[in-house]
C-alpha positions as CSV (number, residue, x, y, z in Angstrom):
1,M,22.7,15.9,-20.5
2,S,24.0,15.0,-17.0
3,G,24.3,17.9,-16.4
4,A,20.8,19.0,-16.5
5,L,18.2,18.6,-13.8
6,L,15.5,17.1,-15.5
7,I,16.5,13.9,-18.6
8,R,15.1,15.7,-21.9
9,D,14.2,11.9,-23.4
10,R,9.9,12.2,-23.5
11,R,10.8,8.3,-24.1
12,L,11.4,7.6,-19.9
13,Y,8.0,10.3,-18.9
14,A,6.2,7.7,-21.6
15,N,7.6,4.5,-20.5
16,I,6.7,5.9,-16.9
17,F,3.5,7.0,-17.5
18,A,3.0,3.8,-19.9
19,L,3.4,1.6,-16.4
20,A,2.5,4.1,-13.7
21,F,-0.9,5.1,-15.5
22,P,-2.3,1.8,-15.3
23,I,-1.3,1.0,-11.7
24,M,-2.7,4.3,-10.8
25,L,-5.9,2.7,-11.7
26,Q,-5.9,-0.4,-9.8
27,Q,-5.1,1.5,-6.8
28,L,-7.7,4.1,-6.8
29,L,-10.1,1.4,-7.6
30,R,-8.5,-0.9,-4.9
31,V,-9.3,2.6,-2.1
32,S,-12.3,3.0,-4.2
33,V,-14.1,0.0,-2.3
34,D,-13.1,1.0,1.1
35,T,-14.1,4.9,0.2
36,V,-17.3,3.3,-1.0
37,N,-17.3,1.5,2.2
38,S,-17.1,4.4,4.6
39,I,-19.3,6.7,2.8
40,L,-22.5,4.1,2.6
41,L,-21.3,3.1,6.2
42,G,-20.9,7.2,7.3
43,S,-24.6,7.2,6.2
44,I,-26.3,4.8,8.4
45,D,-24.2,4.7,11.9
46,Q,-20.5,6.6,12.6
47,L,-20.4,3.2,15.1
48,Q,-20.4,1.0,12.0
49,M,-18.2,3.4,9.9
50,S,-15.3,3.3,12.6
51,A,-15.3,-0.2,13.3
52,V,-15.5,-1.7,10.0
53,S,-12.0,1.2,9.4
54,Q,-10.2,0.0,12.6
55,A,-10.7,-4.1,11.7
56,D,-9.0,-2.9,8.5
57,Q,-6.3,-2.0,10.3
58,V,-5.1,-5.7,11.3
59,F,-5.6,-5.5,7.3
60,F,-3.5,-3.2,6.4
61,I,-0.6,-4.3,8.0
62,Y,-1.4,-7.6,7.1
63,Y,-1.6,-6.4,3.2
64,T,1.9,-4.3,3.5
65,V,3.9,-7.1,4.6
66,C,2.8,-9.8,1.6
67,N,3.4,-6.0,-0.7
68,G,6.6,-6.5,1.1
69,L,7.8,-9.8,0.3
70,A,6.5,-9.1,-3.5
71,V,7.6,-5.8,-4.1
72,G,11.5,-7.5,-3.3
73,C,10.6,-10.3,-5.6
74,C,9.1,-7.2,-8.6
75,V,12.2,-6.2,-8.1
76,L,14.5,-9.3,-8.8
77,V,12.4,-9.7,-11.4
78,A,12.4,-6.7,-13.0
79,Q,16.2,-6.6,-13.1
80,Y,16.4,-9.8,-14.7
81,W,14.1,-9.1,-16.8
82,G,16.7,-6.9,-17.5
83,H,19.1,-9.7,-18.6
84,R,16.5,-11.2,-20.8
85,D,16.5,-14.1,-18.0
86,V,13.4,-15.8,-17.7
87,E,14.6,-19.3,-16.2
88,S,15.0,-17.2,-12.9
89,I,11.9,-15.1,-13.0
90,R,10.0,-18.1,-12.9
91,T,11.9,-19.6,-10.1
92,V,11.4,-16.3,-8.1
93,L,8.0,-16.1,-8.6
94,A,7.6,-19.8,-7.9
95,T,9.2,-19.2,-4.5
96,G,7.5,-15.9,-3.5
97,L,3.6,-17.7,-4.5
98,R,5.2,-20.4,-2.4
99,T,6.6,-18.1,0.7
100,S,2.7,-16.1,0.2
101,A,0.4,-18.8,0.6
102,V,2.4,-20.2,3.8
103,F,1.9,-16.8,5.4
104,G,-1.4,-16.2,4.4
105,I,-2.8,-19.3,5.8
106,I,-1.7,-18.6,9.3
107,A,-2.4,-14.8,9.1
108,T,-5.9,-16.4,8.8
109,A,-6.2,-19.0,11.1
110,L,-4.8,-16.2,14.0
111,V,-7.3,-13.5,12.7
112,M,-10.3,-15.7,13.0
113,A,-9.5,-17.3,15.9
114,F,-8.8,-14.1,17.8
115,P,-10.5,-11.3,16.2
116,T,-11.3,-9.4,19.6
117,L,-8.2,-9.5,21.3
118,F,-7.6,-7.9,17.7
119,M,-9.6,-5.3,17.5
120,R,-9.2,-3.7,21.8
121,L,-6.1,-3.0,20.0
122,Y,-7.7,0.1,17.6
123,S,-10.4,1.2,20.0
124,S,-11.7,0.9,23.8
125,D,-15.2,1.0,22.8
126,D,-16.8,-1.8,23.8
127,A,-19.9,-1.7,21.0
128,L,-17.2,-0.5,18.5
129,I,-14.7,-4.0,19.0
130,A,-17.9,-6.4,18.6
131,L,-19.0,-4.9,15.1
132,G,-15.5,-4.8,14.8
133,A,-14.8,-8.8,15.8
134,G,-17.3,-9.6,14.0
135,Y,-16.4,-8.0,10.7
136,L,-13.0,-9.1,11.0
137,R,-13.4,-13.2,11.9
138,L,-15.2,-13.2,8.1
139,A,-12.7,-10.9,6.1
140,A,-9.6,-12.8,7.4
141,L,-10.7,-14.7,4.8
142,T,-9.5,-12.9,1.9
143,Y,-6.1,-12.9,3.5
144,L,-4.6,-16.0,1.2
145,P,-6.1,-14.7,-1.9
146,C,-4.9,-11.4,-1.4
147,A,-1.4,-12.4,-1.0
148,L,-1.1,-14.5,-4.5
149,S,-3.2,-12.5,-6.2
150,V,-0.2,-10.0,-5.2
151,M,2.5,-11.8,-5.6
152,I,1.4,-12.4,-9.4
153,F,0.3,-8.8,-9.8
154,A,4.2,-7.9,-8.7
155,G,5.4,-10.9,-11.1
156,C,3.7,-9.4,-14.4
157,R,4.5,-5.6,-12.6
158,G,8.6,-6.4,-12.8
159,V,8.1,-7.9,-17.3
160,E,6.4,-4.4,-17.3
161,R,2.3,-6.3,-18.1
162,V,1.0,-4.0,-16.2
163,K,-2.6,-3.8,-18.0
164,V,-3.8,-7.3,-16.3
165,V,-3.1,-5.4,-13.0
166,L,-5.7,-3.1,-14.2
167,V,-8.3,-5.5,-16.1
168,T,-8.6,-7.5,-13.0
169,N,-9.1,-5.0,-10.9
170,I,-12.1,-3.2,-12.8
171,V,-13.5,-6.8,-12.8
172,S,-13.1,-7.5,-9.2
173,Y,-13.9,-4.0,-7.2
174,S,-16.6,-3.6,-9.2
175,V,-17.9,-7.1,-7.8
176,N,-17.1,-5.7,-4.5
177,I,-18.7,-2.5,-4.8
178,L,-21.7,-4.0,-6.4
179,L,-22.2,-6.9,-3.9
180,N,-21.4,-4.4,-0.7
181,Y,-24.2,-1.5,-1.7
182,C,-26.1,-5.1,-2.3
183,L,-25.5,-6.8,1.0
184,L,-25.3,-3.8,3.2
185,Y,-28.7,-2.7,2.0
186,G,-29.9,-5.8,0.9
187,R,-31.0,-5.3,-2.8
188,F,-31.7,-7.1,-6.0
189,G,-33.6,-9.6,-3.8
190,L,-30.2,-10.5,-1.6
191,P,-30.3,-10.5,2.5
192,E,-29.7,-7.1,4.8
193,L,-26.3,-8.2,6.5
194,G,-24.9,-5.0,7.5
195,I,-21.3,-4.8,7.6
196,T,-21.3,-8.8,7.2
197,G,-22.5,-7.9,4.4
198,I,-19.1,-5.4,3.5
199,A,-16.6,-8.9,4.9
200,V,-19.1,-11.4,2.3
201,G,-18.4,-8.9,-0.4
202,A,-14.9,-8.5,0.5
203,V,-14.1,-12.1,0.6
204,T,-16.1,-12.7,-2.6
205,A,-13.8,-9.9,-4.9
206,R,-10.8,-11.3,-3.6
207,L,-11.9,-15.5,-5.1
208,V,-12.8,-13.3,-8.4
209,E,-9.3,-11.5,-8.7
210,L,-7.4,-14.1,-7.8
211,A,-9.5,-16.9,-10.8
212,I,-8.0,-13.9,-13.4
213,C,-5.3,-12.8,-12.7
214,G,-4.0,-16.4,-11.6
215,T,-5.9,-18.1,-15.0
216,Y,-3.8,-15.1,-16.7
217,L,-0.5,-16.0,-15.6
218,L,-1.1,-19.9,-16.1
219,R,-2.8,-19.6,-19.6
220,M,-2.4,-16.6,-20.9
221,E,0.7,-14.4,-20.1
222,K,3.3,-15.5,-22.3
223,R,6.6,-13.2,-21.2
224,I,7.2,-15.7,-18.3
225,A,5.1,-18.3,-19.4
226,F,4.2,-19.7,-16.4
227,K,2.8,-23.2,-16.0
228,P,1.9,-25.0,-12.8
229,A,5.1,-27.4,-12.2
230,D,7.1,-24.2,-12.3
231,L,5.5,-24.3,-8.7
232,A,7.5,-26.9,-7.5
233,R,11.2,-24.7,-9.0
234,R,13.5,-24.3,-6.3
235,D,16.8,-22.8,-6.2
236,R,19.0,-22.2,-3.3
237,Q,20.8,-19.0,-4.6
238,L,17.6,-17.7,-6.2
239,S,16.1,-18.4,-2.0
240,R,19.2,-16.4,-0.7
241,D,19.1,-14.1,-2.9
242,I,14.9,-13.2,-2.4
243,L,15.5,-13.2,1.0
244,K,18.7,-10.4,1.0
245,V,16.1,-8.3,-1.1
246,S,12.8,-9.2,-0.3
247,G,13.8,-9.4,4.1
248,P,14.7,-5.4,4.6
249,I,11.4,-4.4,2.9
250,V,9.6,-6.9,4.6
251,A,10.7,-5.4,7.7
252,H,10.9,-2.1,7.0
253,E,6.6,-2.9,5.6
254,M,6.5,-4.3,9.2
255,I,7.8,-1.7,11.5
256,W,6.1,1.2,9.1
257,S,2.3,-0.1,9.0
258,M,2.6,-0.9,13.0
259,G,3.9,2.3,13.4
260,T,1.5,3.9,11.0
261,S,-1.8,1.2,12.6
262,T,-0.6,2.9,16.1
263,G,-0.8,6.2,15.2
264,S,-4.6,5.1,14.9
265,M,-4.3,3.3,18.3
266,I,-3.4,6.7,19.5
267,T,-6.5,8.8,17.7
268,G,-8.3,5.8,18.2
269,Q,-8.2,6.4,22.4
270,L,-9.2,10.5,22.0
271,G,-12.7,9.8,21.5
272,T,-15.0,8.3,18.8
273,S,-15.2,11.8,16.8
274,V,-11.7,11.8,16.3
275,V,-11.3,8.7,14.6
276,A,-15.0,9.1,12.9
277,G,-12.8,12.9,11.7
278,Y,-9.6,10.8,11.4
279,N,-10.7,8.1,9.1
280,V,-12.7,9.9,6.6
281,M,-9.7,11.9,6.2
282,M,-7.8,9.0,5.0
283,V,-10.0,7.8,3.0
284,L,-8.8,11.0,1.0
285,Y,-5.5,10.7,1.5
286,N,-5.4,6.8,0.6
287,L,-7.3,8.6,-2.6
288,C,-4.3,10.8,-3.4
289,A,-2.4,8.2,-2.5
290,S,-3.4,6.5,-5.7
291,V,-1.3,8.5,-7.6
292,G,1.7,7.9,-5.9
293,N,1.5,4.6,-5.6
294,G,1.2,4.6,-9.6
295,Y,4.4,6.5,-9.8
296,L,6.7,4.7,-7.0
297,N,6.2,1.5,-8.6
298,A,6.9,2.3,-11.9
299,C,9.8,4.9,-11.0
300,S,11.4,1.4,-9.6
301,V,10.5,-0.9,-12.3
302,V,11.9,1.6,-14.3
303,I,15.8,2.1,-12.4
304,A,15.1,-2.2,-11.6
305,K,15.4,-2.5,-15.1
306,T,18.2,-0.5,-16.1
307,I,20.2,-1.6,-13.2
308,G,20.0,-5.0,-14.9
309,G,21.1,-3.4,-17.8
310,G,24.1,-2.6,-16.1
311,D,23.8,1.2,-17.3
312,R,24.5,3.4,-14.1
313,E,25.5,6.5,-15.4
314,K,21.4,6.3,-16.9
315,V,20.1,5.1,-13.3
316,K,21.7,8.2,-11.6
317,R,19.9,10.6,-13.9
318,Q,16.9,9.1,-13.7
319,A,17.0,8.8,-9.9
320,K,17.4,12.8,-9.8
321,T,14.4,13.6,-12.2
322,M,12.7,10.8,-10.5
323,L,12.8,12.5,-7.2
324,I,11.8,15.9,-8.6
325,V,9.1,15.1,-11.1
326,G,7.9,13.6,-7.3
327,L,7.8,16.3,-5.5
328,G,6.0,18.5,-8.5
329,I,3.2,15.8,-7.7
330,G,3.0,16.1,-4.4
331,L,2.3,19.4,-4.2
332,I,-0.3,19.5,-6.4
333,L,-2.0,16.5,-4.3
334,G,-1.7,19.1,-1.4
335,G,-3.8,21.3,-3.6
336,V,-6.2,19.1,-4.4
337,T,-6.6,17.7,-0.7
338,L,-7.2,21.4,0.5
339,A,-9.6,21.8,-2.5
340,A,-11.2,19.0,-2.2
341,R,-12.3,18.8,1.7
342,G,-15.3,20.1,1.8
343,P,-17.2,18.2,-1.3
344,F,-15.8,15.1,0.3
345,L,-17.0,15.8,3.6
346,S,-20.8,16.8,2.1
347,L,-20.5,12.7,1.5
348,Y,-21.1,12.1,5.0
349,N,-23.6,11.8,7.1
350,L,-21.3,13.4,10.9
351,E,-21.8,14.2,13.6
352,P,-20.6,18.8,13.5
353,D,-17.4,17.5,15.6
354,A,-16.1,14.2,13.6
355,V,-16.2,16.7,10.3
356,A,-14.0,19.4,12.3
357,Y,-11.4,17.5,13.1
358,A,-11.6,16.1,9.7
359,R,-11.1,19.2,7.9
360,Q,-8.0,19.7,10.7
361,F,-6.3,16.2,9.7
362,M,-6.7,16.8,6.1
363,A,-5.0,20.4,5.7
364,V,-1.9,18.2,8.3
365,I,-2.0,16.2,5.4
366,A,-1.9,18.7,2.7
367,V,1.4,20.1,3.6
368,I,3.1,16.3,4.5
369,W,1.9,16.1,0.6
370,P,5.2,17.2,-1.2
371,F,7.2,15.3,1.6
372,S,5.0,12.2,1.2
373,L,5.6,11.6,-2.8
374,L,9.2,12.9,-2.1
375,E,9.4,9.9,0.7
376,M,7.1,7.9,-1.0
377,T,9.9,8.4,-4.5
378,G,13.0,8.2,-3.1
379,M,12.9,5.6,-0.1
380,I,10.6,3.5,-2.0
381,G,10.7,3.4,-5.4
382,I,14.5,4.5,-6.4
383,L,16.1,2.9,-3.7
384,R,14.0,-0.7,-3.3
385,A,14.8,-1.3,-6.8
386,G,18.5,-1.2,-6.3
387,G,17.9,-3.3,-3.6
388,D,18.4,-0.7,-0.5
389,G,15.5,-1.3,1.7
390,K,17.8,-1.1,4.8
391,T,17.6,2.5,5.0
392,G,13.4,2.9,4.9
393,F,13.9,0.3,7.9
394,Y,16.3,1.6,10.5
395,S,15.0,5.3,9.5
396,D,11.3,3.8,10.8
397,I,13.2,2.5,14.1
398,V,14.9,5.8,14.5
399,I,12.4,8.7,13.4
400,M,9.0,6.7,13.6
401,W,9.2,4.4,16.8
402,M,12.0,6.7,18.4
403,V,10.8,10.0,17.8
404,C,7.3,10.4,16.5
405,I,5.0,7.8,18.4
406,P,6.3,8.5,21.9
407,L,5.8,12.3,21.5
408,A,2.5,11.8,19.4
409,A,1.8,9.7,22.8
410,L,3.3,12.0,25.0
411,A,1.4,14.7,23.5
412,A,-2.2,12.6,23.4
413,F,-2.2,11.0,26.8
414,V,-0.2,13.7,29.0
415,L,0.4,17.1,27.8
416,E,-3.6,16.6,26.6
417,A,-3.0,18.6,23.3
418,P,-4.9,19.0,20.4
419,A,-6.1,16.1,18.1
420,A,-4.5,17.5,15.0
421,A,-1.4,18.3,16.6
422,V,-1.3,14.9,17.1
423,V,-1.8,13.7,14.1
424,A,0.8,16.9,13.2
425,I,3.1,14.9,15.2
426,I,2.6,11.3,13.9
427,K,2.6,12.6,10.3
428,T,6.3,14.8,10.8
429,T,7.6,11.1,10.5
430,I,7.1,10.9,6.4
431,A,9.1,14.5,6.2
432,L,11.5,13.2,8.1
433,E,12.1,10.7,6.3
434,A,12.1,12.4,3.4
435,V,15.0,14.2,4.2
436,V,16.8,10.9,4.4
437,G,15.8,9.1,1.3
438,I,17.1,12.3,-0.9
439,I,20.1,12.0,0.7
440,R,20.7,8.0,-0.1
441,V,19.7,8.7,-3.4
442,L,21.4,11.3,-3.9
443,S,25.0,9.9,-2.5
444,M,24.6,7.3,-5.5
445,R,25.6,3.7,-3.1
446,W,22.3,1.9,-3.2
447,I,23.0,0.7,-6.9
448,R,23.6,-3.0,-7.2
449,D,22.6,-4.8,-9.5
450,L,21.3,-8.2,-7.2
451,T,21.5,-10.9,-10.4
452,Q,23.4,-13.8,-11.0
453,H,25.1,-11.9,-13.5
454,Q,26.3,-8.7,-11.6
């Protein structure tokens, strides 16, 4: 078996699928809200759609930082679950929840106080900035409940409880979509609030989400058996372990999200039609990425648990298999992107220039998808499970910030290259980082038991 390219044990694939499928659906539900918002607003006014999309770039950065902390805690939880050390799991989760709460409060205060300043980072259009700032001030109220929910979900994933994540999101995102529709158009006796209604729907949905997953954690979940008194748990060594694991991941998430957001800043200066086309492309990209995110999260939990179990050879075989399967998924998603361009764009009421840009950007993304799945699986799913968040961090500093972003800015503002060429340069980051991730995974120097049982 050690010489085979793929592990033939069906139990591995069944385990990955059992973990990945609910996460895929959860990610799909999350993205579906953005998709519905984009379609609803795009059918009314291209400016409103672009304003909400650009304002959500702030949340994108915030969410990736919260997710980075949660991923680090999830890795530790999964490894401790491999040892069946529930006491340490409770302490890790308690520390993660307290840290998330503090970060959520600070971020909410800053965004509510300076929404216009944040919007000016993403657009030079005064009308778009004014619309986006009003939306952003209210939408900032989602930040704290979102941070807490993300951490709770991470703890549940770490002990292989993923169905609750799916059920919670089915309820919360259904509430979100229904309220968005009703408050945007003034249906079923509710006021017509425009994009303000989109923000109200998001805040309400995040509160519902926290109420459901919080109740589950405190009253129904039996593996962790977390109680309110556990929030006061403290352990200096575990806190240091969380910092050691989560620190590089959070730094990687921050520098990656800021780099991705900088790409939006660059395209945001190329005209409203480019912004609209780019944002529509990103909606389709995020829908497809639900599959990749589900797969990488499942791979991370499986690898981390195997490391915790102490079987190093099994970890090596699993990692190689996961990379090959990830490549296959990426090729499929590339084909889906090309096939879905026409039908997907028909859902929008866009100007002809915006449609043309969107088609070009989608073609670029289709080519990138195989690399994207390799990067997601290797750099994020596998390496982080072994506590290696530094490879991704250093790769982003060099590849994204020192090479691709400067070249994209040069192409956009000095050479005045076509918008599709600028986007292609930005997305080249993914292909280059995929190569780095594969080399690092195959070196097998990243495998570490991060628990106090090593």
